[in-house]
matplotlib code that plots the C-alpha trace (Angstrom):
import matplotlib.pyplot as plt

x = [82.1, 83.1, 80.4, 81.6, 85.2, 84.2, 82.3, 85.1, 87.6, 85.5, 85.0, 88.8, 89.6, 87.2, 88.8, 92.3, 91.3, 89.8, 92.7, 95.2, 93.3, 93.1, 96.8, 97.9, 95.9, 97.2, 100.8, 100.4, 99.0, 101.8, 104.5, 107.1, 109.8, 112.1, 112.7, 113.8, 116.2, 117.9, 120.2, 118.7, 120.7, 119.5, 118.5, 115.0, 116.3, 117.8, 114.5, 112.5, 114.9, 114.8, 111.0, 110.7, 113.0, 110.8, 107.7, 106.3, 105.9, 102.8, 99.2, 98.1, 95.5, 98.2, 100.5, 97.8, 96.8, 100.5, 100.9, 97.7, 98.8, 102.2, 100.7, 98.4, 101.6, 103.2, 105.5, 105.4, 108.5, 111.8, 112.3, 113.1, 115.6, 117.3, 116.9, 115.7, 112.4, 109.9, 108.1, 111.3, 112.2, 108.7, 108.9, 112.4, 111.1, 107.9, 109.4, 110.7, 107.2, 105.4, 107.8, 107.3, 103.6, 103.3, 105.3, 103.3, 99.9, 101.0, 102.1, 99.0, 96.8, 98.7, 98.5, 95.3, 92.8, 93.5, 93.4, 90.1, 88.6, 90.0, 88.4, 85.1, 85.2, 86.3, 83.9, 83.7, 86.6, 90.0, 91.5, 88.9, 89.5, 93.3, 93.5, 90.8, 92.4, 95.8, 94.2, 92.6, 95.9, 97.9, 95.4, 95.3, 99.1, 100.6, 102.8, 105.5, 105.7, 106.1, 108.7, 110.8, 110.5, 111.5, 114.6, 115.6, 115.2, 116.4, 118.8, 120.2, 120.1, 120.4, 122.0, 120.3, 118.9, 119.7, 117.7, 117.4, 118.0, 117.5, 119.8, 119.4, 116.4, 117.4, 116.5, 112.9, 112.3, 111.6, 109.5, 107.5, 106.9, 105.8, 103.2, 102.1, 101.4, 99.0, 97.3, 96.7, 94.3, 91.8, 92.0, 91.5, 88.4, 86.8, 87.4, 86.0, 82.9, 82.3, 82.8, 80.4, 77.7, 78.1, 78.4, 75.0, 73.4, 71.0, 73.0, 76.1, 74.1, 72.5, 75.9, 77.2, 74.0, 74.5, 77.8, 80.2, 83.7, 83.9, 87.0, 85.3, 82.2, 84.3, 86.5, 84.3, 80.9, 81.5, 84.7, 83.9, 80.7, 82.5, 85.3, 83.9, 84.3, 87.7, 88.8, 87.5, 89.6, 92.7, 92.2, 91.8, 95.0, 96.9, 95.7, 96.6, 100.1, 100.7, 99.0, 100.1, 103.6, 105.1, 105.5, 107.1, 109.4, 110.5, 111.2, 113.3, 114.8, 113.2, 113.9, 110.3, 107.7, 106.2, 109.6, 110.2, 106.9, 107.4, 110.8, 109.3, 106.4, 108.8, 110.9, 107.8, 109.1, 105.9, 106.6, 107.6, 104.6, 102.2, 103.8, 103.8, 100.1, 99.2, 101.0, 99.5, 96.0, 96.4, 97.5, 94.5, 92.1, 93.6, 93.3, 89.6, 88.8, 90.5, 88.6, 85.2, 86.0, 87.0, 83.5, 81.8, 84.3, 83.6, 79.9, 78.3, 75.2, 77.2, 76.4, 79.0, 76.8]
y = [105.8, 109.4, 110.1, 107.3, 108.4, 112.0, 110.7, 108.5, 111.4, 113.6, 110.8, 110.1, 113.7, 113.6, 110.3, 111.7, 114.9, 112.9, 110.6, 113.4, 115.0, 111.7, 110.9, 114.4, 114.3, 110.8, 111.7, 115.0, 113.1, 110.5, 112.7, 115.3, 114.4, 117.1, 115.2, 112.2, 114.0, 116.2, 114.8, 114.4, 117.2, 119.8, 123.1, 124.5, 127.2, 124.6, 122.7, 125.8, 126.8, 123.4, 123.2, 126.6, 125.5, 122.5, 124.6, 122.7, 125.8, 126.9, 125.9, 122.6, 124.1, 126.3, 123.3, 121.3, 124.0, 124.5, 120.7, 120.5, 123.4, 121.8, 118.3, 119.5, 120.6, 117.2, 118.6, 116.8, 118.5, 117.0, 114.0, 115.1, 112.3, 112.0, 115.6, 114.5, 115.2, 112.8, 112.0, 111.1, 108.7, 107.0, 106.7, 105.3, 102.5, 101.9, 99.7, 97.2, 96.8, 96.7, 94.1, 91.8, 92.3, 91.8, 88.5, 87.1, 87.9, 86.6, 83.3, 83.1, 83.6, 81.2, 78.5, 79.3, 79.9, 76.5, 74.7, 76.4, 75.4, 71.8, 71.4, 72.7, 70.1, 67.4, 68.3, 65.9, 63.8, 63.2, 66.0, 68.4, 67.5, 67.6, 70.9, 72.6, 71.5, 72.8, 76.1, 76.5, 75.7, 78.1, 80.9, 80.2, 80.1, 83.4, 85.1, 85.8, 82.2, 81.0, 83.7, 82.8, 79.0, 79.6, 81.5, 78.8, 76.0, 77.5, 80.2, 78.9, 75.1, 74.4, 77.7, 77.7, 81.2, 84.6, 85.5, 89.2, 92.2, 92.6, 92.0, 89.0, 86.8, 84.5, 87.3, 87.3, 83.6, 83.5, 86.6, 85.8, 82.2, 83.5, 85.9, 83.5, 80.7, 83.0, 84.4, 81.0, 79.9, 82.6, 82.5, 78.8, 78.9, 81.9, 80.4, 77.0, 78.6, 80.8, 78.0, 75.7, 78.3, 78.8, 75.1, 74.5, 77.0, 75.8, 77.3, 75.4, 72.1, 73.0, 73.6, 70.3, 68.5, 69.8, 68.0, 70.9, 70.1, 70.0, 72.2, 74.9, 74.8, 75.3, 78.1, 79.9, 79.7, 78.9, 80.6, 83.9, 84.2, 83.2, 85.7, 88.8, 87.3, 86.0, 89.4, 91.0, 88.5, 89.2, 93.0, 92.5, 90.4, 93.0, 95.7, 93.5, 92.9, 96.7, 98.0, 95.1, 94.5, 95.6, 92.1, 90.5, 93.4, 93.5, 89.8, 89.7, 93.2, 94.1, 97.7, 98.5, 101.1, 99.2, 98.9, 102.6, 103.6, 101.5, 103.2, 106.6, 106.0, 105.0, 108.1, 110.3, 111.4, 113.2, 114.1, 110.5, 109.0, 111.4, 111.0, 107.2, 107.0, 109.3, 107.2, 103.9, 105.5, 106.7, 103.2, 101.6, 104.1, 103.3, 99.6, 99.9, 102.0, 99.4, 96.6, 98.4, 99.0, 95.3, 94.3, 96.0, 94.3, 90.9, 91.4, 94.0, 94.0, 95.8, 99.4, 101.8, 104.8]
z = [86.2, 86.3, 88.9, 91.0, 90.9, 91.8, 94.8, 95.8, 95.6, 97.8, 100.4, 100.3, 101.1, 104.0, 105.3, 104.9, 106.8, 109.6, 109.7, 109.9, 112.8, 114.7, 114.1, 115.1, 118.3, 119.3, 118.6, 120.5, 123.5, 123.5, 125.0, 124.3, 121.7, 123.0, 126.2, 124.2, 121.9, 124.5, 127.2, 130.7, 132.1, 129.6, 131.1, 130.9, 128.6, 126.2, 126.2, 125.4, 122.6, 121.1, 121.3, 119.6, 116.8, 116.2, 116.3, 119.3, 121.5, 119.6, 120.7, 119.3, 116.9, 115.4, 115.0, 113.3, 110.9, 110.0, 109.5, 107.4, 105.2, 104.5, 104.0, 101.3, 99.4, 100.1, 102.8, 106.1, 107.5, 108.4, 110.6, 114.2, 114.5, 111.1, 109.9, 106.5, 104.8, 106.3, 103.1, 101.4, 104.2, 103.9, 100.1, 100.3, 102.6, 100.6, 97.8, 100.3, 101.8, 98.5, 97.0, 100.0, 100.1, 96.3, 96.4, 99.4, 97.9, 94.5, 95.9, 98.1, 95.0, 92.8, 95.4, 97.4, 94.5, 92.7, 96.1, 97.0, 93.6, 94.1, 97.6, 96.2, 93.4, 95.9, 98.6, 101.6, 100.3, 101.9, 99.7, 100.9, 104.6, 104.5, 102.6, 104.6, 107.9, 106.8, 105.8, 109.2, 110.9, 108.7, 109.3, 113.1, 113.6, 114.8, 112.2, 114.8, 115.8, 112.1, 111.5, 114.6, 113.9, 110.2, 111.3, 113.8, 111.3, 108.0, 109.1, 112.4, 112.2, 108.4, 107.5, 104.1, 104.2, 105.7, 108.8, 108.2, 105.9, 102.2, 99.3, 97.1, 96.4, 99.3, 101.7, 100.4, 101.1, 104.8, 105.2, 102.0, 103.3, 106.7, 105.2, 102.4, 104.9, 106.9, 103.8, 102.2, 104.8, 104.3, 100.5, 100.3, 102.6, 100.8, 97.4, 98.5, 100.0, 97.0, 94.5, 96.4, 96.3, 92.5, 91.7, 93.1, 90.8, 88.0, 85.2, 86.2, 86.3, 83.0, 81.3, 82.7, 81.5, 78.0, 77.8, 78.0, 79.1, 82.9, 82.9, 80.9, 83.1, 86.2, 85.0, 82.5, 84.2, 87.9, 88.7, 87.0, 89.0, 92.2, 91.6, 93.5, 97.0, 96.0, 94.7, 97.9, 100.0, 97.9, 98.4, 102.2, 102.3, 100.4, 102.8, 105.7, 104.5, 103.8, 106.9, 109.2, 108.1, 111.4, 112.9, 109.8, 109.1, 112.8, 113.0, 109.8, 110.2, 106.9, 106.0, 105.1, 106.0, 109.0, 110.8, 110.2, 111.6, 114.7, 115.4, 114.7, 117.1, 119.9, 119.2, 118.9, 115.5, 114.5, 110.9, 109.9, 111.6, 109.9, 106.5, 106.9, 107.9, 105.1, 102.5, 103.8, 103.9, 100.3, 99.2, 100.8, 99.2, 95.8, 96.4, 97.5, 94.4, 92.1, 93.8, 93.3, 89.6, 89.2, 90.5, 87.5, 85.2, 86.6, 86.8, 84.5, 86.7, 89.5, 89.2, 90.7, 90.3]

ax = plt.figure().add_subplot(projection="3d")
ax.plot(x, y, z, "-o")
ax.set_aspect("equal")
plt.show()
């Protein structure tokens, strides 16, 4: 395990370095933030002074090395727009994104996994057909359409729920529902496929033939051996919700990390974008590592070394 974690740490550092270089190059090529921040009638002297104050008058390699040296110390500089430490702004928005992602994935697991097991046990029946069809529809429906329709129905027409912002539990309902509906489809289908594969194995048929209780056979023998693809799907969904939360947070004006990054990209606020991408990448690396470790716990035959 120690050897695996050491190798994972080294690879993570390489990934973060490559990502920082890629993001810096893309942001630098996107345009000059000075022109966005200064009025259109700013003189060339004012532009030069402001660019010097931001450190943008240095050659790009010098700017990158300065950024990398500060990033290693956890300092991504101050936001060009808000004049606040970029990392603090990102970390302040992170709980809103994680809480929404956590709720959506939790509901998807609590509903999707049992439904997937049920469809596997009821293969080729009406229950299997209905649930599988609904799962395909839910996974195929665009998130933005579900979000907009939810706002029109529950916020505008019925006025049961708020359409935007965060505050009480009622603000979580619509964005959580929108994300959960999309996540359910993939989880139901993966669970069903994995369970069908395991239920056809000889050891499951043997346990059933010996007279063991069907419920114990399903959950103790079949589900445990089918869990690795399911855990992988859950991790993929969590990564999707964190990394792809832009649409949902924009539709519901959710004060999360995704919405902050979109605004920062449009404003060419380099420090915030760099800090946000770094934090998201770090989260994804941690999730991948935990998933790999869970494989060895679910199946001792999996060797991480």
